[in-house]
TITOR-460348 format. One line per field, with one value per residue (C-alpha): residue in three letters; x, y, z; residue number from 1. Coordinates in pm, whole numbers. Layout:
TITOR-460348
residu	(ALA	...)
u	(X	...)
v	(Y	...)
w	(Z	...)
num	(NUM	...)
end
This chain:
TITOR-460348
residu	(UNK	UNK	UNK	UNK	UNK	UNK	UNK	UNK	UNK	UNK	UNK	UNK	UNK	UNK	UNK	UNK	UNK	UNK	UNK	UNK	UNK	UNK	UNK	UNK	UNK	UNK	UNK	UNK	UNK	UNK	UNK	UNK	UNK	UNK	UNK	UNK	UNK	UNK	UNK	UNK	UNK	UNK	UNK	UNK	UNK	UNK	UNK	UNK	UNK	UNK	UNK	UNK	UNK	UNK	UNK	UNK	UNK	UNK	UNK	UNK	UNK	UNK	UNK	UNK	UNK	UNK	UNK	UNK	UNK	UNK	UNK	UNK	UNK	UNK	UNK	UNK	UNK	UNK	UNK	UNK	UNK	UNK	UNK	UNK	UNK	UNK	UNK	UNK	UNK	UNK	UNK	UNK	UNK	UNK	UNK	UNK	UNK	UNK	UNK	UNK	UNK	UNK	UNK	UNK	UNK	UNK	UNK	UNK	UNK	UNK	UNK	UNK	UNK	UNK	UNK	UNK	UNK	UNK	UNK	UNK	UNK	UNK	UNK	UNK	UNK	UNK	UNK	UNK	UNK	UNK	UNK	UNK	UNK	UNK	UNK	UNK	UNK	UNK	UNK	UNK	UNK	UNK	UNK	UNK	UNK	UNK	UNK	UNK	UNK	UNK	UNK	UNK	UNK	UNK	UNK	UNK	UNK	UNK	UNK	UNK	UNK	UNK	UNK	UNK	UNK	UNK	UNK	UNK	UNK	UNK	UNK	UNK)
u	(13732	13468	13123	12912	12917	12855	12779	12837	12792	12603	12224	12131	12453	12266	12332	11982	11925	12265	12248	11914	12025	12365	12224	11982	12263	12481	12180	12222	11985	11966	11920	11858	11953	11709	11421	11521	11507	11162	11033	11190	11061	10735	10834	10971	11322	11168	10964	11271	11474	11206	11356	11696	11975	12152	11835	11836	12212	12169	11910	12137	12429	12213	12102	12466	12526	12216	12293	12660	12541	12426	12644	12616	12423	12455	12390	12313	12380	12228	12443	12535	12649	13007	12946	13026	13347	13213	12952	13221	13430	13129	13041	13403	13472	13326	13213	13383	13308	13254	13207	12973	13123	12868	12950	12754	12628	12465	12301	12179	12029	11787	11754	11410	11508	11155	11192	11533	11527	11873	11809	11467	11630	11725	12006	12251	12234	12346	12652	12729	12690	12911	13184	13150	13137	13336	13670	13515	13370	13713	13884	13652	13612	13816	13711	13576	13349	13257	12889	12922	12796	12528	12392	12495	12855	12859	12720	12982	13254	13130	13118	13474	13588	13423	13566	13916	13913	14071	13936	13572	13380	13010	12827	12536)
v	(12660	12601	12726	12615	12622	12296	12305	11997	11943	11768	11763	12083	12265	12534	12419	12492	12816	12957	12821	12985	13321	13303	13197	13489	13731	13586	13588	13221	12924	12723	12346	12165	11809	11643	11863	11787	11413	11449	11638	11388	11076	11204	11049	11198	11110	10915	10709	10651	10538	10278	10092	10105	10358	10211	10266	10632	10666	10530	10798	11058	10952	10988	11330	11437	11356	11550	11860	11855	11928	12276	12588	12899	12727	12665	12308	12223	11852	11604	11535	11185	11274	11226	10857	10789	10943	10918	11181	11422	11351	11428	11750	11861	11857	12204	12285	12452	12232	12425	12246	12430	12333	12393	12280	11967	12124	12402	12144	11946	12262	12329	12038	11880	11516	11404	11525	11370	10999	10918	11108	10966	10743	11049	11291	11011	10918	11269	11231	10897	11046	11337	11098	10895	11186	11478	11360	11303	11654	11793	11565	11646	12019	12265	12535	12521	12787	12777	12833	12946	13304	13525	13406	13734	13685	13329	13431	13705	13448	13219	13507	13599	13240	13243	13584	13482	13159	13224	12896	13004	13188	13236	13434	13603)
w	(7968	8235	8138	8433	8812	9001	9374	9589	9961	10236	10252	10433	10343	10149	9793	9664	9853	9764	9410	9330	9462	9294	8956	8971	9048	8771	8537	8444	8453	8774	8798	9125	9035	9274	9151	8793	8867	9028	8722	8482	8656	8801	9134	9454	9565	9852	9602	9386	9687	9759	9462	9630	9648	9343	9136	9237	9176	8822	8749	8911	8688	8376	8502	8545	8179	8072	8280	8181	7827	7924	7921	8134	8413	8784	8897	9259	9295	9533	9838	9723	9370	9491	9560	9194	9070	8714	8808	8920	8611	8391	8573	8601	8226	8178	8530	8823	9124	9447	9780	10015	10349	10621	10976	11060	11384	11180	10954	11253	11398	11114	10871	10843	10794	10706	10346	10288	10208	10339	10662	10746	11009	11213	11270	11356	10988	10896	11115	10952	10602	10702	10814	10492	10248	10386	10249	9905	9891	9971	9721	9430	9490	9293	9538	9893	10041	10409	10478	10837	10825	10676	10339	10173	10288	10157	9817	9792	9876	9598	9349	9445	9386	9042	8952	9059	8861	8524	8381	8417	8151	8220	7952	8118)
num	(1	2	3	4	5	6	7	8	9	10	11	12	13	14	15	16	17	18	19	20	21	22	23	24	25	26	27	28	29	30	31	32	33	34	35	36	37	38	39	40	41	42	43	44	45	46	47	48	49	50	51	52	53	54	55	56	57	58	59	60	61	62	63	64	65	66	67	68	69	70	71	72	73	74	75	76	77	78	79	80	81	82	83	84	85	86	87	88	89	90	91	92	93	94	95	96	97	98	99	100	101	102	103	104	105	106	107	108	109	110	111	112	113	114	115	116	117	118	119	120	121	122	123	124	125	126	127	128	129	130	131	132	133	134	135	136	137	138	139	140	141	142	143	144	145	146	147	148	149	150	151	152	153	154	155	156	157	158	159	160	161	162	163	164	165	166	167	168	169	170	171	172)
end
């Protein structure tokens, strides 16, 4: 039985915004994986990436293991968590993985790339990441929710997906 919700998706897809609101409505604890890593290490993601992407991914993998130990939580992952299948396997054991699929044009329209280490080279990098990752998000997701309308509509779609999934039991 799945006892947590795990949100995956591109940087700027709405994982954190939707996750916070949804966790509040479900009355469960919310974890933003990137924020958790910053709190744990005392360094920003940009500072951690200065040691190389693999260094950051190692910390991210450890964080997946830590957060997977919680029940009745909603976890918003970093956009690159899907780069290591082991992360998805860990989170999927007791977590329902939902891909927030936001059109890349919408992301490009409002993402501030200056705060995102992998996007600091500009919006072209986002397009490249989208091309590299989109298939993985689809492959690893148990459910896919389009984020192409009002935030309230998207949250209601996610809640419907959770409610209709007989393998999920969230005790709020």
